matplotlib code that plots the C-alpha trace (Angstrom):
import matplotlib.pyplot as plt

x = [117.3, 114.1, 114.4, 111.5, 112.1, 109.6, 112.7, 114.1, 116.8, 118.5, 121.3, 122.7, 126.2, 126.5, 128.6, 129.9, 128.7, 131.3, 130.8, 132.8, 134.7, 136.3, 135.5, 136.8, 134.5, 137.4, 138.8, 136.4, 139.0, 137.4, 138.3, 136.6, 134.2, 135.2, 132.5, 133.4, 131.9, 130.3, 127.0, 126.9, 124.3, 125.8, 122.6, 119.2, 118.6, 115.1, 112.5, 110.5, 107.3, 104.6, 102.3, 105.2, 107.8, 105.8, 105.7, 109.6, 109.9, 108.0, 110.7, 113.6, 112.2, 112.0, 115.1, 117.0, 115.7, 116.2, 119.5, 119.8, 116.6, 117.2, 113.4, 113.3, 116.4, 115.6, 112.5, 114.0, 116.3, 113.6, 111.6, 114.7, 115.2, 111.7, 112.0, 115.5, 114.0, 111.0, 112.4, 115.8, 117.8, 121.3, 121.1, 118.9, 120.6, 123.4, 120.9, 119.7, 123.1, 123.8, 120.6, 121.8, 125.7, 126.5, 125.0, 126.5, 129.8, 129.3, 131.1, 127.9, 125.0, 121.5, 119.2, 117.3, 120.7, 121.7, 119.3, 119.3, 122.8, 122.4, 120.1, 122.4, 125.1, 123.0, 122.2, 126.0, 126.2, 128.3, 126.5, 129.1, 128.6, 125.1, 124.6, 127.2, 124.6, 121.5, 123.0, 123.8, 120.2, 119.1, 121.4, 120.1, 116.3, 115.5, 111.9, 112.8, 110.8, 112.4, 115.8, 115.1, 113.4, 116.4, 118.5, 116.5, 116.6, 120.3, 120.8, 118.4, 120.5, 123.8, 122.1, 122.1, 118.5, 118.5, 119.7, 117.1, 114.5, 115.7, 115.4, 112.1, 110.4, 111.5, 108.9, 106.0, 104.4, 106.6, 104.9, 102.1, 101.0, 101.8, 105.1, 105.9, 104.7, 106.3, 109.7, 109.2, 108.1, 111.0, 113.6, 111.6, 110.9, 114.8, 116.0, 113.9, 110.5, 109.0, 105.7, 104.6, 105.9, 104.0, 100.5, 101.3, 102.2, 99.0, 96.8, 98.3, 97.7, 94.0, 93.0, 94.7, 93.3, 96.1, 96.5, 100.3, 100.9, 104.4, 104.1, 101.2, 103.2, 106.4, 103.9, 102.4, 105.9, 107.5, 104.3, 105.0, 108.8, 108.1, 105.5, 108.2, 110.7, 108.4, 107.3, 103.9, 103.8, 99.9, 100.3, 103.1, 101.5, 98.5, 100.3, 102.6, 99.5, 97.9, 101.4, 100.9, 97.4, 98.3, 99.5, 102.7, 105.5, 108.4, 111.7, 112.3, 108.9, 108.9, 112.7, 111.0, 108.3, 110.5, 112.5, 109.6, 108.5, 111.7, 112.0, 107.9, 109.5, 107.4, 110.1, 107.4, 105.6, 109.0, 109.6, 106.2, 106.6, 110.0, 110.2, 109.8, 111.7, 115.6, 116.8, 117.6, 120.4, 118.4, 115.7, 117.7, 119.5, 116.3, 114.8, 118.2, 117.6, 114.0, 115.0, 118.4, 115.5, 113.1, 115.4, 113.3, 113.9, 117.3, 119.5, 122.8, 122.0, 120.7, 123.9, 126.1, 124.5, 124.8, 128.6, 129.0, 127.2, 129.7, 132.4, 131.4, 130.9, 134.2, 135.6, 134.0, 135.2, 131.4, 130.8, 127.0, 126.1, 128.2, 125.1, 123.8, 127.6, 128.1, 124.5, 125.7, 128.7, 127.2, 123.8, 124.6, 128.1, 128.4, 131.6, 131.0, 134.7, 134.3, 131.2, 131.9, 134.6, 132.3, 129.5, 132.1, 133.0, 129.4, 128.6, 131.1, 128.9, 125.2, 123.8, 120.2, 118.8, 119.4, 123.1, 123.2, 121.8, 124.3, 127.3, 126.0, 124.8, 128.3, 129.9, 128.0, 128.7, 132.2, 132.3, 134.0, 132.3, 135.0, 134.3, 130.6, 131.4, 131.0, 127.5, 126.5, 127.7, 125.9, 122.4, 122.6, 123.6, 120.7, 118.0, 117.1, 114.3, 114.3, 113.2, 115.3, 118.5, 117.5, 117.7, 121.4, 122.6, 121.6, 123.2, 126.6, 126.6]
y = [96.7, 95.8, 94.4, 92.3, 91.7, 93.6, 94.1, 97.2, 98.4, 100.7, 102.2, 105.5, 105.9, 109.8, 110.9, 114.2, 115.5, 116.3, 119.7, 120.0, 123.2, 123.9, 120.6, 119.8, 117.4, 114.7, 114.8, 115.5, 116.8, 117.8, 119.2, 118.2, 120.8, 121.6, 122.7, 126.3, 124.9, 121.8, 123.6, 123.7, 121.7, 119.3, 117.4, 116.8, 113.0, 111.8, 112.1, 109.1, 110.0, 108.2, 105.2, 102.8, 104.6, 104.4, 100.7, 101.0, 103.2, 100.5, 97.9, 99.8, 100.5, 96.7, 96.1, 98.6, 96.8, 93.2, 93.6, 89.8, 89.4, 88.1, 88.2, 91.7, 92.9, 91.2, 93.3, 96.4, 95.8, 95.0, 97.8, 100.0, 98.4, 99.0, 102.9, 102.8, 101.3, 103.8, 107.1, 106.0, 107.1, 105.1, 106.0, 103.5, 100.8, 101.7, 101.4, 98.1, 96.6, 98.0, 96.3, 92.8, 93.6, 91.5, 88.2, 89.4, 89.0, 85.8, 82.9, 81.2, 83.9, 82.9, 82.8, 85.7, 87.4, 85.6, 87.1, 90.7, 90.9, 89.4, 92.1, 94.9, 93.5, 93.4, 97.1, 97.6, 95.5, 93.2, 90.4, 87.6, 88.3, 88.4, 85.2, 83.5, 84.4, 83.2, 79.9, 79.2, 80.2, 77.5, 75.3, 75.1, 75.8, 74.9, 75.8, 79.6, 81.1, 84.8, 83.4, 81.9, 85.1, 87.1, 84.9, 85.0, 88.5, 89.0, 86.3, 88.5, 91.6, 89.9, 88.9, 85.1, 84.5, 81.1, 80.6, 83.1, 80.9, 77.8, 79.6, 81.2, 77.4, 76.7, 79.4, 77.0, 76.2, 78.3, 82.1, 83.1, 82.3, 86.1, 85.9, 83.1, 84.4, 87.7, 86.1, 83.7, 86.1, 89.0, 86.0, 84.9, 88.5, 89.1, 86.1, 85.7, 85.3, 88.8, 88.8, 85.5, 86.5, 89.7, 87.6, 85.3, 87.8, 90.3, 87.0, 86.4, 89.9, 89.9, 86.5, 87.3, 89.2, 90.1, 92.4, 92.3, 95.8, 95.4, 92.2, 93.8, 96.9, 94.7, 92.7, 95.8, 97.7, 94.5, 94.4, 98.1, 97.8, 94.5, 96.6, 99.5, 96.8, 95.5, 99.2, 99.1, 102.6, 102.7, 99.2, 100.5, 103.8, 102.0, 99.5, 102.6, 104.2, 101.2, 101.0, 104.3, 103.8, 101.4, 104.7, 103.2, 105.4, 103.3, 105.0, 102.5, 102.8, 106.7, 106.4, 103.6, 106.0, 109.1, 107.3, 106.0, 109.9, 111.2, 108.6, 109.8, 113.6, 114.4, 116.2, 118.4, 116.0, 114.5, 117.7, 117.8, 114.4, 114.9, 118.4, 117.8, 114.3, 115.1, 112.9, 110.2, 110.4, 108.6, 110.8, 113.9, 113.0, 112.6, 115.8, 117.4, 116.0, 117.0, 120.6, 120.5, 119.4, 122.0, 125.1, 125.5, 124.7, 124.9, 122.7, 124.7, 123.9, 120.4, 119.5, 120.9, 118.9, 115.5, 116.3, 116.9, 113.6, 111.5, 113.2, 112.1, 108.4, 108.6, 109.4, 106.6, 104.2, 103.3, 102.0, 101.7, 104.4, 103.9, 103.7, 107.3, 108.5, 107.5, 109.1, 112.4, 112.5, 111.4, 113.3, 116.2, 117.0, 116.0, 113.9, 110.6, 109.1, 109.3, 108.0, 105.1, 104.2, 104.5, 102.4, 99.8, 99.3, 99.4, 96.4, 94.2, 94.5, 94.6, 93.9, 94.9, 96.5, 100.0, 99.1, 97.8, 101.0, 103.3, 101.3, 101.6, 105.5, 106.2, 104.2, 105.9, 109.4, 108.7, 107.0, 104.2, 100.8, 98.7, 99.1, 98.2, 94.8, 92.6, 94.1, 93.7, 90.1, 89.5, 91.4, 88.8, 85.9, 86.4, 87.3, 90.3, 91.7, 95.6, 98.1, 100.7, 98.6, 97.2, 100.9, 101.4, 97.8, 98.8, 102.1, 100.4, 97.4]
z = [51.0, 53.1, 56.4, 58.0, 61.4, 64.0, 66.3, 68.0, 70.9, 73.7, 75.7, 75.3, 73.5, 72.7, 70.0, 69.1, 65.8, 63.4, 61.4, 58.3, 57.3, 54.1, 52.3, 48.9, 47.0, 46.0, 48.7, 51.6, 54.5, 57.5, 60.9, 64.4, 65.8, 69.5, 71.8, 73.3, 76.5, 78.4, 78.4, 74.4, 72.6, 70.1, 69.3, 70.3, 71.0, 69.8, 72.6, 73.4, 73.9, 71.2, 72.0, 71.1, 73.0, 76.1, 75.9, 75.2, 78.5, 80.5, 79.3, 79.7, 83.5, 83.7, 82.5, 84.8, 87.7, 86.1, 84.3, 83.7, 82.1, 78.5, 77.7, 78.7, 77.0, 74.0, 73.8, 74.5, 71.5, 69.2, 69.6, 69.3, 65.9, 65.0, 65.7, 63.7, 60.5, 60.9, 61.8, 60.1, 63.0, 63.3, 66.8, 67.9, 66.5, 69.0, 71.8, 70.6, 70.8, 74.0, 75.4, 74.7, 75.3, 78.0, 76.0, 72.5, 74.0, 74.8, 72.8, 72.3, 72.5, 73.0, 69.8, 70.5, 70.8, 67.7, 65.6, 67.0, 66.2, 62.8, 62.1, 63.1, 61.2, 58.0, 58.7, 59.0, 55.8, 57.2, 55.6, 56.3, 59.9, 59.7, 57.6, 60.3, 62.9, 60.8, 60.2, 63.8, 64.7, 61.9, 63.3, 66.6, 65.5, 61.9, 62.4, 63.0, 60.6, 61.4, 60.6, 57.5, 56.1, 57.1, 55.5, 52.2, 52.1, 52.7, 49.7, 47.6, 48.6, 47.3, 43.9, 45.3, 44.1, 44.0, 47.4, 48.6, 46.9, 48.7, 51.9, 51.3, 50.8, 54.4, 55.5, 54.3, 57.7, 59.6, 58.4, 56.7, 53.2, 52.4, 54.0, 51.8, 48.7, 48.9, 49.7, 47.0, 44.6, 45.4, 44.5, 41.1, 40.0, 40.0, 37.9, 35.0, 36.0, 36.6, 34.9, 37.0, 40.2, 39.8, 39.3, 42.0, 44.8, 43.6, 43.9, 47.4, 48.2, 46.9, 48.6, 52.1, 54.6, 57.5, 60.3, 59.9, 58.4, 57.9, 55.7, 54.1, 53.4, 52.5, 49.7, 48.5, 47.9, 46.1, 43.8, 43.0, 42.3, 40.1, 38.1, 38.0, 36.6, 34.0, 32.6, 34.2, 35.8, 36.3, 38.5, 40.4, 41.5, 42.4, 44.7, 46.2, 47.1, 48.7, 50.8, 52.1, 52.6, 55.5, 57.4, 58.9, 58.3, 56.2, 55.2, 52.4, 50.8, 50.6, 49.2, 46.3, 45.6, 45.5, 43.1, 40.8, 40.9, 39.7, 36.8, 36.0, 35.7, 39.1, 41.0, 42.6, 44.1, 45.7, 47.3, 48.8, 50.3, 51.6, 52.5, 56.2, 56.0, 55.8, 58.7, 56.6, 54.2, 51.2, 51.7, 52.0, 48.6, 46.6, 47.9, 46.8, 43.5, 43.1, 44.2, 41.2, 38.7, 39.8, 40.7, 43.8, 47.7, 49.5, 47.1, 48.4, 52.0, 51.4, 49.1, 51.7, 54.8, 52.6, 51.8, 55.7, 56.4, 53.9, 55.8, 58.9, 57.8, 56.3, 59.6, 61.3, 59.0, 57.8, 54.1, 54.2, 52.5, 49.7, 47.1, 48.3, 48.1, 44.7, 43.7, 45.3, 43.3, 40.2, 40.0, 42.3, 41.9, 38.3, 38.8, 37.1, 37.5, 41.5, 41.1, 39.5, 41.9, 44.5, 42.4, 41.9, 45.4, 46.5, 44.0, 45.8, 48.8, 47.7, 44.2, 43.8, 40.7, 42.0, 42.7, 39.0, 37.5, 39.3, 37.9, 34.5, 34.9, 36.3, 33.6, 30.7, 31.9, 32.6, 29.1, 30.8, 29.3, 30.0, 33.9, 33.2, 32.0, 35.0, 35.5, 32.2, 32.3, 35.9, 34.3, 31.6, 34.0, 36.2, 33.3, 35.5, 33.9, 34.1, 31.0, 32.6, 33.0, 29.7, 28.2, 29.6, 28.3, 25.0, 25.2, 26.6, 24.3]

ax = plt.figure().add_subplot(projection="3d")
ax.plot(x, y, z, "-o")
ax.set_aspect("equal")
plt.show()
């Protein structure tokens, strides 16, 4: 799922790291780790020492001296959310929430805080809460382009493509032409018009000179993913590499390209791409899958790390990683029945092509075609064009 909001956040909440001992794959039971002394280091928090962080440090100092300054607090929160997305470190989201907490808890938070809260709720897969906040923003400010864009993205993730298209239409004169075309092409490509959507978006990219790297990268990544679904691997490779050439780290792009490489039988390239990038659960999962295929690397350690993280998420009551957890059970642990249960639970929350594929793969592996019927019906209703999914549909039918 791609969140397009140049935002971020701050204030420190330190949680003890849960270490798992003696976990069984199905039960994932664990005992909390107890430090031996108060001097023991449980976790190294990320350092704030690059150029962006220096800006953030200045804003934080200003917020410390002006704690009631909403504009500064919002800027701090948005900076932290930028870091959270680029570094895939969930702690930054906590810092962002803390930066605007005093306004967050009001019965009618300011518009800036509603937008921040919507993005944080979206990250936690509280899509209903995020939609509530976005509608509240739009009710007060119908020309808020960021709210319309965020609304369209969530509606697309939920599989509500017509609603997403209508939200995208509001971006005309509220956002750049490339933003509008990317939004519309995304919805169209998932609802029966993939070829036309690809042509329209490619023309928009080719004819637009933009200094907004985030929007440009989003458009190129969309082009790559549409090409993948259409079965045009050459075009997909071109667009992925164009997106990487923008030289801005993006975890979503890394994950999407890694999936493309795995499907193309290029697991060794995945290892080279992700070998030093294991903080993100999604990237660590793809690295482990590549190591499993090639028989190289530190698969046992990476698999254990993933299992420990799953335990920690369950102890915290989080469900935002169900897609990765289902794929972990299906492809690494080879437990298709557990994977199918998780994939179906995930399907109730988000319905992107990757989520549909996960259900179909788990249904095939567990020989449970009945469980896949709701997804098969949904794919037919939405007229989703995806050659990889069509192969699985043929096998199930």
